[in-house]
Each structure stands twice: as structure tokens, then as C-alpha cells.
KETORLO-765272 format. One line per field, with one value per residue: x, y, z of N, C-alpha, C, CB in turn; residue in one letter; residue number from 1. Coordinates in nm, 3 decimals, m for minus. Each point is the difference from the previous one (the first is absolute). Glycine has a CB too. Layout:
N
n_X	(X, ...)
n_Y	(Y, ...)
n_Z	(Z, ...)
ca_X	(X, ...)
ca_Y	(Y, ...)
ca_Z	(Z, ...)
c_X	(X, ...)
c_Y	(Y, ...)
c_Z	(Z, ...)
cb_X	(X, ...)
cb_Y	(Y, ...)
cb_Z	(Z, ...)
resn	(A, ...)
resi	(NUM, ...)
END
This chain:
169
n_X	(12.306, m0.043, 0.301, 0.140, 0.154, 0.199, 0.019, 0.193, m0.125, m0.212, m0.134, m0.317, 0.051, m0.296, m0.067, 0.228, 0.296, 0.208, 0.107, 0.309, 0.016, 0.238, m0.022, 0.207, 0.107, 0.277, m0.256, m0.108, 0.276, 0.026, m0.312, 0.101, 0.336, m0.002, 0.049, 0.180, m0.144, 0.013, 0.315, 0.032, m0.151, 0.177, 0.268, m0.106, m0.067, 0.279, 0.161, m0.158, 0.031, 0.328, m0.034, m0.078, m0.257, m0.191, m0.286, m0.002, m0.280, m0.128, 0.030, m0.271, 0.110, 0.226, 0.067, 0.075, 0.293, m0.073, 0.280, m0.170, m0.129, m0.113, 0.325, m0.223, m0.305, 0.010, m0.187, m0.074, 0.034, m0.181, 0.316, 0.129, m0.009, m0.060, 0.283, m0.102, 0.343, m0.092, 0.320, 0.064, m0.043, m0.206, 0.045, 0.211, m0.210, m0.083, m0.181, m0.070, m0.304, 0.129, 0.204, m0.292, 0.208, m0.129, 0.095, 0.172, 0.100, m0.157, 0.095, m0.312, 0.278, m0.298, 0.158, m0.201, 0.068, m0.130, 0.147, m0.003, 0.238, m0.079, 0.081, 0.354, 0.142, m0.161, m0.297, 0.159, 0.160, m0.275, m0.107, 0.253, m0.026, m0.295, 0.080, 0.209, m0.194, m0.075, 0.314, 0.081, m0.233, 0.078, 0.311, m0.077, m0.206, 0.227, 0.194, m0.212, m0.055, 0.308, 0.042, m0.251, 0.111, 0.286, m0.115, m0.164, 0.262, 0.157, m0.221, m0.006, 0.311, m0.009, m0.224, 0.159, 0.257, m0.167, m0.126, 0.277, 0.128, m0.241, 0.038, 0.310, m0.063)
n_Y	(10.714, m0.338, 0.013, m0.232, 0.109, 0.047, m0.324, 0.257, 0.203, m0.170, 0.186, m0.057, m0.106, 0.191, m0.285, 0.117, 0.043, m0.043, m0.194, 0.043, m0.098, m0.006, 0.334, 0.085, 0.263, m0.079, 0.120, m0.280, m0.074, 0.278, 0.070, m0.161, 0.102, 0.106, 0.268, m0.261, m0.108, 0.274, 0.005, m0.299, 0.059, 0.254, m0.169, m0.236, 0.192, 0.140, m0.268, m0.091, 0.275, m0.033, m0.285, 0.190, 0.029, m0.106, m0.030, 0.185, m0.221, 0.011, m0.324, 0.020, 0.154, 0.148, 0.295, m0.227, 0.142, m0.120, 0.057, m0.179, m0.018, 0.196, 0.109, 0.008, m0.057, 0.216, m0.249, 0.349, m0.207, 0.209, 0.009, 0.041, 0.121, m0.343, 0.105, m0.274, 0.084, m0.209, m0.067, m0.224, m0.010, m0.085, 0.337, m0.159, 0.278, m0.032, 0.052, m0.325, 0.000, m0.223, m0.033, m0.098, m0.163, 0.288, m0.270, m0.235, 0.304, 0.086, m0.055, 0.142, 0.162, 0.004, 0.298, 0.063, 0.298, 0.084, 0.234, 0.124, m0.152, m0.273, 0.178, m0.105, m0.203, m0.242, 0.158, 0.116, m0.278, m0.153, 0.215, m0.030, m0.314, 0.019, 0.204, m0.202, m0.277, 0.082, 0.053, m0.282, m0.161, 0.117, m0.080, m0.295, m0.043, 0.080, m0.221, m0.232, 0.055, m0.013, m0.281, m0.127, 0.070, m0.117, m0.279, m0.051, 0.036, m0.218, m0.219, 0.037, m0.052, m0.270, m0.125, 0.055, m0.160, m0.255, m0.030, 0.004, m0.232, m0.213, 0.027, m0.079, m0.302)
n_Z	(4.125, m0.061, 0.104, 0.050, 0.243, m0.278, 0.096, 0.025, 0.184, 0.211, m0.278, 0.091, m0.324, 0.005, m0.137, m0.218, 0.163, m0.263, 0.248, m0.126, 0.357, m0.244, 0.008, 0.263, m0.084, 0.111, 0.132, 0.098, 0.147, 0.175, 0.123, 0.260, 0.002, 0.298, m0.147, m0.012, m0.255, m0.168, 0.033, m0.100, m0.272, m0.069, 0.014, m0.183, m0.239, m0.008, m0.036, m0.252, m0.162, m0.001, m0.177, m0.249, m0.093, 0.255, m0.091, 0.285, m0.025, 0.285, m0.056, 0.225, 0.203, m0.237, m0.050, m0.261, 0.032, m0.331, m0.132, m0.135, 0.293, 0.215, 0.017, 0.251, 0.047, 0.218, 0.143, 0.072, 0.270, 0.139, 0.006, m0.315, m0.277, 0.005, m0.171, m0.173, m0.062, m0.261, 0.131, m0.211, 0.352, 0.214, 0.034, 0.200, 0.119, 0.309, m0.272, m0.010, 0.171, m0.177, m0.227, m0.142, m0.208, m0.150, m0.160, 0.019, 0.106, 0.290, 0.298, 0.010, 0.162, 0.187, 0.069, 0.225, m0.131, 0.282, m0.198, m0.296, 0.166, m0.184, m0.280, 0.061, m0.184, 0.164, m0.059, m0.239, m0.059, m0.043, m0.207, m0.186, m0.012, m0.112, m0.232, m0.122, m0.006, m0.295, m0.051, 0.102, m0.152, m0.286, 0.039, 0.076, m0.247, m0.204, 0.120, m0.025, m0.306, m0.074, 0.134, m0.150, m0.289, 0.049, 0.118, m0.265, m0.181, 0.164, m0.038, m0.314, m0.033, 0.164, m0.181, m0.272, 0.096, 0.078, m0.287, m0.147, 0.173, m0.051, m0.327, 0.027, 0.134)
ca_X	(0.041, 0.068, 0.142, 0.080, 0.127, 0.115, 0.075, 0.138, 0.018, m0.109, m0.078, m0.134, m0.014, m0.139, m0.021, 0.021, 0.110, 0.130, 0.091, 0.127, 0.077, 0.142, 0.058, 0.017, 0.103, 0.100, m0.059, m0.097, 0.072, 0.085, m0.071, m0.024, 0.127, 0.046, 0.088, 0.131, m0.006, m0.017, 0.131, 0.086, m0.042, 0.038, 0.144, 0.021, m0.046, 0.092, 0.126, m0.018, m0.025, 0.129, 0.075, m0.021, m0.132, m0.071, m0.142, m0.036, m0.145, m0.063, m0.069, m0.067, 0.047, 0.142, 0.046, 0.100, 0.106, 0.034, 0.056, m0.073, m0.072, 0.009, 0.127, m0.035, m0.130, m0.022, m0.133, m0.020, m0.071, m0.029, 0.115, 0.126, m0.006, 0.063, 0.067, 0.042, 0.102, 0.035, 0.143, 0.040, 0.062, m0.061, 0.075, 0.032, 0.008, m0.103, m0.122, m0.075, m0.087, 0.005, 0.031, m0.079, 0.032, m0.107, 0.010, 0.125, 0.115, m0.020, m0.041, m0.075, 0.052, m0.105, 0.052, m0.096, 0.052, m0.096, 0.037, 0.070, 0.145, 0.038, 0.014, 0.140, 0.075, 0.009, m0.130, 0.000, 0.090, m0.073, m0.102, 0.071, 0.042, m0.120, m0.038, 0.096, 0.004, m0.041, 0.108, 0.104, m0.057, m0.017, 0.134, 0.046, m0.083, 0.047, 0.124, m0.033, m0.061, 0.104, 0.082, m0.081, m0.010, 0.130, 0.022, m0.084, 0.065, 0.120, m0.046, m0.050, 0.117, 0.068, m0.083, 0.010, 0.132, m0.001, m0.082, 0.078, 0.114, m0.049, m0.036, 0.125, 0.066)
ca_Y	(m0.017, m0.129, 0.003, m0.101, 0.044, m0.054, m0.100, 0.044, 0.127, 0.011, 0.119, m0.031, 0.032, m0.004, m0.073, 0.080, 0.094, m0.052, m0.010, m0.070, 0.026, m0.027, 0.125, 0.094, 0.100, 0.018, 0.089, m0.076, m0.095, 0.069, 0.111, m0.024, m0.024, 0.106, 0.097, m0.063, m0.098, 0.073, 0.057, m0.113, m0.044, 0.105, m0.010, m0.126, 0.020, 0.096, m0.072, m0.095, 0.074, 0.051, m0.107, 0.008, m0.026, m0.111, 0.021, m0.004, m0.008, m0.070, m0.122, m0.059, 0.056, 0.029, 0.098, m0.074, 0.073, m0.098, 0.029, m0.102, m0.073, 0.065, m0.027, 0.005, 0.062, 0.048, m0.025, 0.087, m0.056, 0.105, 0.038, m0.007, m0.028, m0.127, 0.013, m0.129, 0.027, m0.121, m0.009, m0.137, m0.059, 0.030, 0.102, m0.030, 0.129, 0.009, 0.060, m0.101, m0.080, m0.135, m0.012, m0.108, m0.022, 0.052, m0.074, m0.077, 0.091, 0.116, m0.016, 0.114, 0.039, 0.082, 0.090, 0.095, 0.129, 0.079, 0.141, 0.041, m0.015, m0.137, m0.006, 0.035, m0.124, m0.086, m0.017, 0.064, m0.078, m0.120, 0.041, 0.028, m0.130, m0.064, 0.077, m0.027, m0.143, m0.043, 0.025, m0.102, m0.129, m0.008, m0.018, m0.136, m0.089, 0.011, m0.076, m0.142, m0.039, m0.002, m0.118, m0.118, m0.014, m0.039, m0.136, m0.088, m0.008, m0.083, m0.138, m0.043, m0.021, m0.120, m0.115, m0.013, m0.058, m0.139, m0.074, m0.009, m0.088, m0.137, m0.048, m0.025, m0.121)
ca_Z	(m0.138, m0.014, m0.032, 0.070, 0.056, m0.074, 0.076, 0.021, 0.072, 0.098, m0.032, m0.048, m0.142, m0.045, m0.124, m0.121, 0.019, m0.040, 0.115, m0.023, 0.121, m0.024, m0.046, 0.110, m0.027, 0.106, 0.101, 0.078, 0.085, 0.098, 0.066, 0.142, 0.069, 0.089, m0.066, m0.016, m0.108, m0.126, m0.033, m0.038, m0.134, m0.095, m0.022, m0.071, m0.138, m0.060, m0.021, m0.109, m0.124, m0.048, m0.067, m0.144, m0.055, 0.060, 0.026, 0.141, m0.003, 0.111, m0.038, 0.116, 0.127, m0.013, m0.099, m0.077, m0.070, m0.103, m0.132, m0.076, 0.105, 0.131, 0.068, 0.142, 0.027, 0.137, 0.055, 0.116, 0.115, 0.098, 0.083, m0.074, m0.143, m0.033, m0.130, m0.056, m0.103, m0.074, m0.032, m0.030, 0.119, 0.129, 0.074, 0.139, 0.070, 0.104, m0.053, m0.074, 0.086, m0.054, m0.142, m0.059, m0.140, m0.084, m0.127, m0.002, 0.003, 0.087, 0.139, 0.052, 0.131, 0.060, 0.101, 0.058, 0.043, 0.076, 0.001, m0.122, 0.019, m0.035, m0.145, m0.024, m0.019, m0.117, m0.066, m0.131, m0.085, m0.042, m0.097, m0.125, m0.054, m0.056, m0.120, m0.108, m0.025, m0.134, m0.095, 0.013, m0.038, m0.145, m0.058, 0.026, m0.081, m0.138, m0.005, 0.011, m0.126, m0.101, 0.026, m0.028, m0.146, m0.055, 0.047, m0.083, m0.132, 0.018, 0.013, m0.131, m0.086, 0.051, m0.035, m0.145, m0.025, 0.047, m0.095, m0.124, 0.022, 0.016, m0.135, m0.071, 0.053)
c_X	(0.077, 0.146, 0.072, 0.128, 0.113, 0.080, 0.139, 0.011, m0.108, m0.086, m0.138, m0.014, m0.147, m0.010, 0.015, 0.115, 0.132, 0.093, 0.124, 0.089, 0.148, 0.071, 0.007, 0.110, 0.100, m0.059, m0.097, 0.071, 0.081, m0.072, m0.019, 0.127, 0.033, 0.094, 0.139, 0.001, m0.021, 0.132, 0.096, m0.036, 0.043, 0.150, 0.036, m0.036, 0.096, 0.134, m0.012, m0.019, 0.130, 0.081, m0.013, m0.143, m0.060, m0.147, m0.021, m0.152, m0.051, m0.074, m0.049, 0.050, 0.147, 0.025, 0.121, 0.098, 0.056, 0.068, m0.074, m0.085, 0.021, 0.133, m0.012, m0.139, m0.011, m0.143, m0.016, m0.084, m0.023, 0.124, 0.134, m0.029, 0.073, 0.054, 0.047, 0.092, 0.040, 0.145, 0.036, 0.061, m0.081, 0.088, 0.019, 0.023, m0.112, m0.133, m0.091, m0.078, m0.003, 0.030, m0.072, 0.039, m0.120, m0.003, 0.131, 0.123, m0.015, m0.049, m0.073, 0.050, m0.098, 0.057, m0.113, 0.071, m0.111, 0.028, 0.082, 0.151, 0.050, 0.018, 0.138, 0.075, m0.004, m0.133, 0.000, 0.093, m0.070, m0.106, 0.064, 0.045, m0.118, m0.044, 0.089, 0.005, m0.048, 0.108, 0.105, m0.053, m0.015, 0.135, 0.047, m0.084, 0.046, 0.128, m0.026, m0.061, 0.104, 0.087, m0.077, m0.010, 0.133, 0.035, m0.079, 0.063, 0.122, m0.039, m0.048, 0.115, 0.072, m0.077, 0.010, 0.133, 0.003, m0.078, 0.079, 0.115, m0.045, m0.041, 0.125, 0.070, m0.025)
c_Y	(m0.133, 0.018, m0.111, 0.063, m0.067, m0.092, 0.051, 0.124, 0.028, 0.125, m0.045, 0.048, m0.014, m0.078, 0.094, 0.099, m0.067, m0.002, m0.079, 0.031, m0.028, 0.125, 0.096, 0.099, 0.003, 0.082, m0.075, m0.096, 0.068, 0.105, m0.020, m0.027, 0.116, 0.092, m0.060, m0.099, 0.067, 0.061, m0.111, m0.047, 0.103, m0.008, m0.127, 0.015, 0.092, m0.067, m0.093, 0.072, 0.054, m0.105, 0.008, m0.034, m0.127, 0.034, m0.013, 0.004, m0.079, m0.121, m0.068, 0.065, 0.042, 0.110, m0.064, 0.095, m0.098, 0.062, m0.095, m0.083, 0.075, m0.035, 0.022, 0.058, 0.033, m0.034, 0.090, m0.071, 0.113, 0.050, m0.002, m0.014, m0.132, 0.011, m0.138, 0.030, m0.132, 0.005, m0.145, m0.073, 0.037, 0.101, m0.044, 0.133, 0.006, 0.059, m0.104, m0.087, m0.146, 0.006, m0.125, m0.014, 0.045, m0.070, m0.078, 0.090, 0.117, m0.038, 0.128, 0.025, 0.100, 0.078, 0.086, 0.130, 0.078, 0.149, 0.033, m0.016, m0.141, m0.018, 0.056, m0.130, m0.083, m0.019, 0.058, m0.073, m0.126, 0.033, 0.028, m0.131, m0.072, 0.070, m0.036, m0.147, m0.041, 0.021, m0.110, m0.137, m0.011, m0.018, m0.143, m0.100, 0.001, m0.081, m0.150, m0.049, m0.010, m0.125, m0.127, m0.024, m0.045, m0.142, m0.100, m0.017, m0.091, m0.148, m0.055, m0.030, m0.129, m0.125, m0.028, m0.065, m0.147, m0.089, m0.024, m0.098, m0.146, m0.060, m0.040, m0.126, m0.115)
c_Z	(m0.012, m0.043, 0.073, 0.055, m0.080, 0.091, 0.036, 0.088, 0.104, m0.020, m0.050, m0.144, m0.037, m0.131, m0.119, 0.010, m0.040, 0.121, m0.039, 0.120, m0.018, m0.047, 0.118, m0.040, 0.115, 0.114, 0.090, 0.097, 0.110, 0.083, 0.151, 0.081, 0.094, m0.077, m0.025, m0.116, m0.137, m0.046, m0.046, m0.141, m0.105, m0.031, m0.078, m0.148, m0.075, m0.033, m0.119, m0.134, m0.059, m0.075, m0.152, m0.038, 0.060, 0.013, 0.151, 0.004, 0.120, m0.054, 0.126, 0.129, m0.004, m0.101, m0.066, m0.068, m0.102, m0.120, m0.094, 0.095, 0.130, 0.066, 0.151, 0.014, 0.148, 0.039, 0.121, 0.107, 0.100, 0.072, m0.073, m0.149, m0.022, m0.142, m0.043, m0.119, m0.065, m0.046, m0.031, 0.121, 0.123, 0.072, 0.144, 0.071, 0.104, m0.050, m0.066, 0.098, m0.044, m0.148, m0.052, m0.146, m0.085, m0.137, 0.005, 0.009, 0.096, 0.139, 0.042, 0.142, 0.061, 0.118, 0.055, 0.029, 0.067, m0.004, m0.124, 0.012, m0.032, m0.151, m0.035, m0.025, 0.129, m0.075, m0.141, m0.098, m0.052, m0.104, m0.136, m0.066, m0.065, m0.127, m0.118, m0.039, m0.139, m0.106, 0.008, m0.038, m0.151, m0.069, 0.020, m0.079, m0.144, m0.017, 0.005, m0.131, m0.109, 0.017, m0.033, m0.151, m0.059, 0.043, m0.083, m0.138, 0.007, 0.009, m0.134, m0.094, 0.040, m0.042, m0.150, m0.038, 0.039, m0.098, m0.129, 0.017, 0.016, m0.134, m0.076, 0.044, m0.085)
cb_X	(0.011, m0.219, m0.010, m0.094, m0.103, 0.010, m0.129, 0.054, 0.112, 0.142, 0.210, m0.095, 0.236, m0.046, m0.154, m0.240, m0.126, m0.030, m0.195, m0.021, m0.202, m0.054, m0.089, m0.074, m0.162, 0.186, 0.026, m0.165, 0.011, 0.187, m0.116, m0.220, 0.080, m0.021, m0.127, 0.040, m0.091, m0.239, m0.037, 0.022, m0.196, m0.187, 0.039, m0.047, m0.238, m0.111, 0.051, m0.103, m0.229, 0.000, m0.036, 0.238, 0.066, 0.207, m0.069, 0.219, 0.004, m0.023, 0.142, m0.025, m0.168, 0.052, m0.087, m0.167, 0.056, m0.191, 0.234, 0.182, 0.030, m0.252, 0.122, 0.242, m0.104, 0.170, m0.004, 0.017, 0.103, m0.223, m0.127, 0.115, m0.009, m0.155, 0.072, m0.216, 0.085, m0.239, 0.051, 0.038, 0.227, m0.107, m0.092, 0.104, 0.102, 0.185, 0.126, 0.172, m0.140, m0.164, 0.227, m0.191, 0.154, 0.019, m0.136, m0.116, 0.038, m0.049, 0.196, m0.206, 0.242, m0.178, 0.226, m0.137, 0.169, m0.031, m0.002, m0.185, m0.013, m0.123, m0.253, m0.013, 0.152, 0.185, m0.111, m0.051, 0.198, 0.041, m0.139, 0.078, 0.180, m0.070, m0.079, 0.133, m0.034, m0.233, m0.040, 0.106, m0.120, m0.206, 0.055, 0.077, m0.194, m0.104, 0.118, m0.037, m0.213, m0.002, 0.123, m0.131, m0.177, 0.076, 0.042, m0.206, m0.080, 0.117, m0.065, m0.207, 0.025, 0.092, m0.157, m0.147, 0.105, 0.015, m0.210, m0.061, 0.124, m0.078, m0.201, 0.023, m0.019)
cb_Y	(0.254, m0.105, 0.247, m0.180, 0.033, 0.206, m0.180, m0.098, 0.084, m0.124, 0.134, 0.017, m0.080, 0.221, m0.162, m0.025, 0.115, 0.087, 0.012, 0.013, m0.055, m0.237, m0.035, m0.173, 0.137, m0.014, 0.194, 0.017, m0.152, m0.041, 0.038, m0.089, m0.136, m0.152, 0.188, 0.027, m0.168, 0.049, 0.186, m0.069, m0.125, 0.148, 0.129, m0.129, m0.033, 0.187, 0.013, m0.164, 0.061, 0.157, m0.145, m0.058, 0.116, m0.070, m0.089, 0.115, 0.015, 0.215, m0.025, m0.217, m0.142, m0.235, 0.206, m0.184, 0.152, m0.135, 0.074, m0.008, m0.225, m0.007, 0.067, 0.027, m0.126, 0.188, m0.241, 0.203, m0.232, m0.100, m0.088, m0.104, 0.249, m0.132, 0.240, m0.118, 0.204, m0.023, 0.201, 0.073, 0.010, m0.231, 0.181, m0.226, 0.113, 0.026, 0.213, 0.001, 0.203, m0.081, 0.116, 0.041, m0.195, 0.220, 0.176, m0.175, m0.064, 0.133, m0.157, m0.051, m0.038, m0.165, 0.003, m0.187, 0.002, m0.196, 0.001, 0.159, 0.177, m0.079, 0.023, 0.211, 0.113, m0.114, 0.007, 0.220, 0.088, m0.100, 0.098, 0.223, m0.016, m0.070, 0.188, 0.191, m0.029, 0.053, 0.247, 0.133, m0.010, 0.144, 0.241, 0.069, 0.039, 0.229, 0.191, 0.025, 0.109, 0.253, 0.124, 0.039, 0.178, 0.241, 0.088, 0.074, 0.232, 0.190, 0.046, 0.137, 0.250, 0.130, 0.051, 0.203, 0.225, 0.080, 0.099, 0.236, 0.191, 0.057, 0.149, 0.241, 0.083)
cb_Z	(m0.037, m0.058, m0.036, m0.150, 0.232, m0.147, m0.114, m0.220, m0.203, 0.160, m0.056, 0.236, m0.051, 0.114, 0.117, m0.042, 0.187, m0.236, 0.159, m0.256, 0.133, m0.057, m0.235, 0.173, m0.137, m0.169, m0.157, m0.190, m0.195, m0.153, m0.215, m0.066, m0.195, 0.203, 0.110, 0.246, 0.164, 0.060, 0.167, 0.242, 0.100, 0.087, 0.213, 0.212, 0.073, 0.127, 0.246, 0.162, 0.086, 0.192, 0.201, m0.034, m0.212, 0.125, m0.229, 0.079, m0.251, 0.132, m0.209, m0.125, 0.116, 0.062, 0.131, m0.036, 0.203, 0.075, 0.088, m0.175, m0.118, 0.025, m0.208, 0.067, m0.190, m0.026, m0.083, m0.150, m0.034, 0.028, 0.192, 0.198, m0.064, 0.156, 0.050, 0.076, 0.127, m0.076, 0.148, m0.236, m0.108, 0.014, m0.150, m0.058, m0.205, 0.164, m0.033, m0.185, 0.044, 0.174, 0.027, 0.162, 0.058, 0.118, m0.131, m0.135, m0.233, m0.202, 0.052, m0.144, m0.072, m0.074, m0.113, 0.100, m0.188, 0.146, 0.252, m0.045, 0.176, 0.203, m0.039, 0.146, m0.171, 0.116, 0.224, 0.111, 0.130, 0.225, 0.186, 0.092, 0.177, 0.231, 0.147, 0.082, 0.241, 0.065, 0.019, 0.181, 0.219, 0.016, 0.043, 0.230, 0.153, m0.023, 0.109, 0.248, 0.069, m0.010, 0.181, 0.213, m0.005, 0.003, 0.231, 0.126, m0.058, 0.117, 0.238, 0.033, m0.033, 0.196, 0.191, m0.031, 0.038, 0.239, 0.099, m0.058, 0.108, 0.233, m0.002, m0.027, 0.224)
resn	(X, X, X, X, X, X, X, X, X, X, X, X, X, X, X, X, X, X, X, X, X, X, X, X, X, X, X, X, X, X, X, X, X, X, X, X, X, X, X, X, X, X, X, X, X, X, X, X, X, X, X, X, X, X, X, X, X, X, X, X, X, X, X, X, X, X, X, X, X, X, X, X, X, X, X, X, X, X, X, X, X, X, X, X, X, X, X, X, X, X, X, X, X, X, X, X, X, X, X, X, X, X, X, X, X, X, X, X, X, X, X, X, X, X, X, X, X, X, X, X, X, X, X, X, X, X, X, X, X, X, X, X, X, X, X, X, X, X, X, X, X, X, X, X, X, X, X, X, X, X, X, X, X, X, X, X, X, X, X, X, X, X, X, X, X, X, X, X, X)
resi	(1, 2, 3, 4, 5, 6, 7, 8, 9, 10, 11, 12, 13, 14, 15, 16, 17, 18, 19, 20, 21, 22, 23, 24, 25, 26, 27, 28, 29, 30, 31, 32, 33, 34, 35, 36, 37, 38, 39, 40, 41, 42, 43, 44, 45, 46, 47, 48, 49, 50, 51, 52, 53, 54, 55, 56, 57, 58, 59, 60, 61, 62, 63, 64, 65, 66, 67, 68, 69, 70, 71, 72, 73, 74, 75, 76, 77, 78, 79, 80, 81, 82, 83, 84, 85, 86, 87, 88, 89, 90, 91, 92, 93, 94, 95, 96, 97, 98, 99, 100, 101, 102, 103, 104, 105, 106, 107, 108, 109, 110, 111, 112, 113, 114, 115, 116, 117, 118, 119, 120, 121, 122, 123, 124, 125, 126, 127, 128, 129, 130, 131, 132, 133, 134, 135, 136, 137, 138, 139, 140, 141, 142, 143, 144, 145, 146, 147, 148, 149, 150, 151, 152, 153, 154, 155, 156, 157, 158, 159, 160, 161, 162, 163, 164, 165, 166, 167, 168, 169)
END
């Protein structure tokens, strides 16, 4: 039967068959994990879900945890769970494998866990901090915007006064 192999997932696709390898599920990404890793993921998911309202969804090879934007994601690997936590700072801890600048304000801190007992502070504290980050950033942005607007008004008034005084000379 004619068809082709998908470049991304290496699955054989018959001609005319619908295929979207970018769509996956949490179950599909975690089904081949060892029992220890499945328990670790379950505890990680449960911990994150307790933080509050958010979207938890699978995307390609990762499971994303997001409010307005993704605050951390999990990449299930054969021997460990790779966790990427987005914070405004680089974490200095033995659990952190590496840190990469993700944007002008966020750092992607990459960690590995292999057992459910590793899902405890400080990891859970970092996840909570990342979860709460959009709230603190939106408050600080609002303050910056307010200061910028009031500063612009002050500058405009000063310029108007200077213009008026230069005319009076």
C-alpha cells in the first residue's frame, strides 16, 4: 500500500490517512516509563495540580504545565524525568544540571529526577515560585507602566512650562 514514513515520529502513514504526530497525550508519553519514574511523575503532577488553576497538556515529547504561559515542563526519558522550570534567576543547587536563558527575564533551569522521593523541597518550592511568577510579574509590569505614564506626563508638563517661559523672554 502506498504511503510514507513520518519524518518526526517515524510512523508509517498510508496515503490519504490523517496524521498529526504533534498531538499526543500524557499517557502516551509516560506509558513506557519504569514504575519508579511513573510514581515520580504522578507525584510531580499531583504537587503541581495543587498550586491552583492551570492547563496540563502533552506537546510533542513534553508535558507542559501552564497558566498564561508555560511555567515548567517535563520531558520523560528512559532513565529519568527531565524538568525545565522557568524562573527569573539561575538556581544554584546540586539538582540543577544546567541553566539557559529563555528570554530577557526568564531562565530555564533544567533538573533530573529518578524517584518520587525527589519530588520534595526545594524542587516543589521552585515549582510554586514559577507558578506564582506571572502574578508578581503582572503586578510589577502594572507598576512600571503606571510610573512610565506618570513620568511621561511630568516630562510633558515640564516641557510645556519650558516652552512657555522661553516665549516670555
